[in-house]
N, C-alpha and C positions, 0 to 999 in steps of 0.2 A: 923706481926708488929702491935702495939698497939699504939692509939692516945688516950692518957689521957687528958681531960677537965675537968672544974668545972661542977659539975651535971652529971658526970658518965662516962663510957668508951665507946670509940669509935671503931669498929673493920669492915675492908672493906669498909669506907664511910660512916657509920651509926653510931650515938652516940646512947647508949642505957642508958637511965636514968629512974628515977621512974615513968614518964610521957609516958613512950613507947619510939619508936625508931624515929630520925629526921635525915634529911642528913645533911653531913659535909658542913659547911659554908666556904666561902672563909676567913673568919676571923678564924676560925678553923686551915686551911692550914697554914695561916700566922703565927698563935700562932706555930704551929708544927715545922715550918721550923726555927722558931724564938730559940726553945729550942734544936734543933738537928741540929746546923751549919754543920756539916759533911755531910749531908745525900744527898744533891745534888752531891757533890764530889764522893760520894759511887755509885750514881746513875746518870752518866753524860748523858745517854740517854733521860731523863727527860727535861733536857734543850733543847737540839737537836730539841725536839719534838714541844717546845713552839713557838708561834707566837712573833715576835721582835716588841718590843715598836717603835712607830713612833718617828722620832726627827726632830723637827723644825728647818730647815737649811736655810730658807729664800726663796725667789725667785729664779727661774735660776739656784738652788743648786742641783745637782745630788748625791744623797745618794746610795755609792756602797756597804755599809755595807751589807744590807739585801741580795742582791745579791751574795756576796762572802758567806757569811754564807750558804745561799741555796746551793751554790756549794760545800762547805766543809761537809755539809750533806750528799750529795749525793756520794761524794768520800767515806766518811766514810761507807756510805751502801755498796757501790761496794767493797770497802776492807774487809767487813764483809762477803760478798756474797762470795768473792772469796777465804777466809780462809776457810769457810765453804766446799766450793769444793775441797779444797787441802785435808782438813781432811778427807772426804768423800774418795778420789782418794787413800790416803795413806791408809786408813782402808782395802779398796777394794783390794788394791796391797798385802796387808798382808794376805788377803783370799786366794787370786789366788796363793801366794807362798806356802802356807799350802796345796791348793791342789795338786800342782806341787810335793811337797815332798812325798804326800801320794802316789802319783803314783811312784815316784822313790822307796819308800820302798815296794812296791807292786812288782817291779820289781827285788831287791835284793833277795826276797823270790823264785824266778823262779829256778828250779832245771833242766831245759831241754829249748831246743829252743823252744819245744811246748809249755813249761810254759809261755815262754817269750810273745809269739805271743799271746795266750789266754789272758795273763793279758792286753795286750794292747787292745784286741778286747773288754773283759769282764769287768775288773776293771776301766780303765781308764775313758771310757764314766760316770761310777758312781761317781768316785773321781770329774772328772771336769764338770759334770753337762751337759755333752753333748749328742747329740743324738747317734753319731756314733763315733770311732775312729777306722781306718783301716792301717795296715802295708801293703802296696804294693810295689810288686817287678816285676821286668820284668824279666822273665827267660822261658826258655821252659821246659816243664813239665818233658823231660828225663836229663835234665842238673842238676836240683836242685830239692830234697825233700822238697815239700812243705805242711805246715800245712793247714788244712782246715779253719784256721782262716787269711791266707795269701788271699790279692786279687793279683791275677795275671794280670799284664797289657802288652799289646803288645810291642816291643821295641820302644823306642823312645818317649813313651807316658809320661814319668816323665819330660822331656825337654819340650815337647808340653805343659804340663799342668802349668808348672813353668814358662815358657816363658825365660828359661836362668838363672832365679833367684835362690836362695837356699831358700828362704820363700816367701809366696804369700798368704796374707789375703784378702777375699773377702766378700762382703756383697750383700744382696738382689739378689740371685742366685736360679738357680734349680739345685740339686745334679746331679752330674755325675754319670750313672748308673754303668760305668766301674769301677770308683773308690769305691761307696759307695754301688753298688748291690742293693738288696732288698729294703733299706731304702732311696735309693735316692730321692724318691719322697717326702721325708719328709726336706731335708735339703735344708735350705735357706740361709746361710753363712757359710764359710769353710775355713780353714787355711791350705796349704800345705807345709810341712817341707823337703828337701831334704835329704837323709840318704846316707852316702859315707859307703859301706859295702865291703867285699872281691871282687876281681876281677870277679869272677864267677858269681856274681850277676851284671848284666849290669847297673841296676838303680833302686833307691829304694825311697820311700818316707813315709812320716806318713801324714794322712789326717785326720783332725780334723773338724767334720761336728756337726751342729746345726739347730734346726728347730725354731730358731729366726733370723728375717732377719738381724738383725745389732750385734750379737753376736760377729762377727769378722769384721773388717774393716782396710784398708789400712792406717790409722792414728794410730791405735795401735803400742805398742812396740811388737816386736815378741821375747825379751829377754828370758822370762819364757820358751816358745815354744822352742826357740833354746836350752836350757839347758837340758829341757826334752829329746829333739832328740839326744842330744850328750850321754847321759846316755843308750839311746836305742841303739845307734850305737855301743858303747862300750859292751854292753852284748852280743847282735846279734853277733857281731864280735867274741867274746869268743866260743860262743855256735855253731856257723857255722864251726868254725875250729874244735871243738870237735866232730862235728857229721859228718863231712865230710866222 
């Protein structure tokens, strides 16, 4: 924006003329606003930031105008902050959706049960930016051939870990060694999701672990995790039937 006055051109609050630079005066501002009547309409924040003129109302008369305008200014600031948080949450949700879709794409490229569980343990942490993702199953060693990427749990542990729920998100924890194995010491928050697989697998779940204490918490929506879990269920079901 440029301010033009007699004697030279002004930029950024300084008027440049033949005698050098001088500060912009109040008269200069008045002149500029007078020649640009739409400027304050296009920049309403300038009005909100200004001190209000005092009004002589007489003795024992209370003027609520300034208090009301201060309140409105506060409300406008609150709405703007809320809008910024909403935009950021939407942006982050879109990023998370893309991460989940990348995981699903990796699953669709698997050509065996071994490929599926290897994808879960190696590709999922990369796509999701997590420390560990583990497919855990309750099974006897002689009852089901297990991949080295599957975490074997004692019977009843899935229900114990989930507390009867289908999904649990926890923050500020110490990782469970039976679930996360050697990386358990790094886990500070996790998400546990029940999987429903063929009857010969008595219990199964996906465990997502992060070294960040607040990566998961109970206030988050589990929708994306549940969607990813349903995709894993269907593919595991297919390959377990094929390879039994």
